[in-house]
Structure formats: structure tokens, C-alpha cells
C-alpha positions in Angstrom: -28.1 33.0 -14.5 -27.6 35.5 -16.5 -25.7 34.0 -19.3 -23.1 36.8 -20.2 -22.7 37.3 -16.8 -21.6 33.8 -16.0 -19.2 34.0 -19.6 -17.5 36.9 -18.1 -16.7 34.7 -14.3 -15.4 31.5 -16.0 -14.1 32.2 -19.2 -10.3 34.4 -18.8 -9.3 33.7 -22.4 -10.1 35.5 -25.3 -8.9 34.8 -29.4 -9.6 38.2 -30.6 -10.0 36.9 -34.5 -9.1 40.2 -36.6 -7.8 42.1 -34.1 -5.4 45.6 -35.2 -2.7 46.6 -34.6 -4.6 49.7 -35.1 -5.4 51.8 -32.1 -8.3 53.2 -34.3 -10.2 50.3 -35.0 -12.5 48.8 -32.8 -10.9 45.4 -32.5 -7.7 47.1 -30.4 -10.1 49.4 -28.0 -12.1 46.1 -27.6 -9.6 44.3 -26.8 -7.9 46.6 -24.6 -10.5 47.1 -22.4 -10.9 43.2 -22.1 -7.3 43.3 -21.0 -7.6 46.3 -18.9 -10.5 45.2 -17.9 -8.2 41.3 -16.4 -8.4 38.4 -19.9 -5.8 36.7 -21.6 -6.4 37.9 -25.1 -4.4 35.6 -28.2 -4.6 38.7 -31.3 -5.6 36.3 -34.1 -4.4 38.4 -37.1 -2.1 36.6 -40.5 -1.1 40.6 -41.1 0.3 40.8 -37.8 3.2 40.2 -35.5 2.5 41.6 -31.8 -0.7 43.2 -30.1 -0.9 44.8 -26.6 2.2 43.1 -26.0 0.9 39.9 -27.1 2.3 37.2 -30.2 -0.3 37.0 -32.8 -1.0 33.9 -34.4 -2.4 33.5 -38.4 -5.2 31.6 -36.8 -7.0 29.7 -34.5 -5.3 26.2 -34.9 -1.8 27.7 -33.9 -2.5 28.6 -30.5 -1.2 26.6 -28.8 -2.7 27.5 -25.3 -6.6 27.0 -24.8 -8.9 29.7 -25.8 -12.6 29.8 -23.8 -14.0 32.3 -26.3 -13.6 33.7 -29.3 -14.1 36.9 -30.3 -14.7 37.5 -33.9 -13.8 40.4 -36.3 -14.2 39.9 -39.6 -17.1 40.4 -41.6 -19.7 37.7 -41.6 -18.6 35.7 -45.2 -16.7 34.8 -42.1 -17.9 33.0 -39.9 -17.8 29.6 -41.1 -13.9 28.6 -41.1 -13.7 30.4 -37.5 -16.3 28.9 -36.3 -15.0 25.5 -37.8 -11.4 25.6 -36.6 -12.6 27.0 -32.9 -14.9 23.8 -32.7 -11.8 22.0 -33.7 -9.9 23.9 -31.0 -12.1 23.0 -28.0 -13.2 26.8 -27.1 -16.7 27.4 -24.8 -17.9 30.2 -25.8 -18.8 32.1 -29.9 -19.0 36.1 -29.7 -19.9 37.2 -32.7 -19.5 40.6 -32.7 -22.4 44.1 -33.5 -22.8 43.5 -37.3 -21.2 40.0 -37.4 -24.1 37.3 -37.7 -24.1 33.7 -39.8 -26.9 31.9 -38.4 -25.5 28.3 -40.8 -22.8 28.7 -38.8 -24.0 29.8 -35.2 -26.7 26.1 -35.8 -23.5 24.6 -36.0 -21.5 25.9 -32.7 -24.6 25.0 -30.4 -24.6 21.6 -31.8 -21.3 20.9 -30.9 -22.2 22.4 -26.9 -20.6 26.1 -27.5 -22.1 29.1 -26.6 -23.4 31.7 -28.9 -23.6 35.4 -29.4 -23.9 37.1 -31.9 -24.0 40.7 -33.0 -23.7 42.0 -29.6 -20.2 43.7 -28.0 -17.9 42.0 -25.5 -16.8 45.5 -23.8 -20.4 47.0 -23.9 -21.8 43.3 -22.4 -18.7 43.2 -20.1 -19.7 47.5 -18.8 -22.5 46.8 -18.3 -22.9 43.5 -16.7 -19.7 43.4 -14.1 -17.8 46.9 -14.8 -20.5 48.9 -13.1 
């Protein structure tokens, strides 16, 4: 079984950390694509009140609902605190977008039972594996 395919089949709610309301930002395009593909997108950005028709939250802890995937669009130096919050939140998957790499945080997430995808684009992988 392909681990990425399993993620796309079993996970339906994606908290996008660093999601911008600016249409030209990669985070917006990726989240918009995943939303159109049927996933619930929860924006996490203290600078936004709403993105893609969904209420934005200042941090993961503020989200009242369960989260399957934490998709990170922040610089690598911010990953450890996001991973710690995702572990506390009970997320299943940490997804670090292309260029986002933090080995120590990835190991900590895996030790807590989370699946980790690092330095990959969720849109590209979804398009390649699911939306053929």
C-alpha cells in the first residue's frame, strides 16, 4: 500500500498553517485545490479572519474540531512549535510543504505516532496519486 494514497483516502480535514488569503500565494492555491477535491480546509493564520470561506484560527489549539492533517506553509524554524501543537491536538499527519524541512521535529512527531511527510507538495502528490 502506498502511504500517501492511504493519507488521501483516510484523512479529510486539513489544517493549513500559514494559509494566506492572498490568491497569488502558494498556500492559497494549494488549499483551494484541496478544498475543491473534497477536503475540509481549516486556515491557521492569526493575520486572517477567513480564507476560502472558512473561519481562520490563530493557532492549532484554537480549532474546536478534530484535524487529520497539519499542512505546514511556514519556514522550517517554526516547525517544532507547530509539531508540538499538532501532537497535542491529536493530528494524524504532519505534512511539510516543499522546502520545509526539520528532522528533529519530524522524529518527535513520528515518536508520538504521527505520519510525517516532509519537503513535498500535497497538491502535486494528490494530483499524481488520486486525481489521475
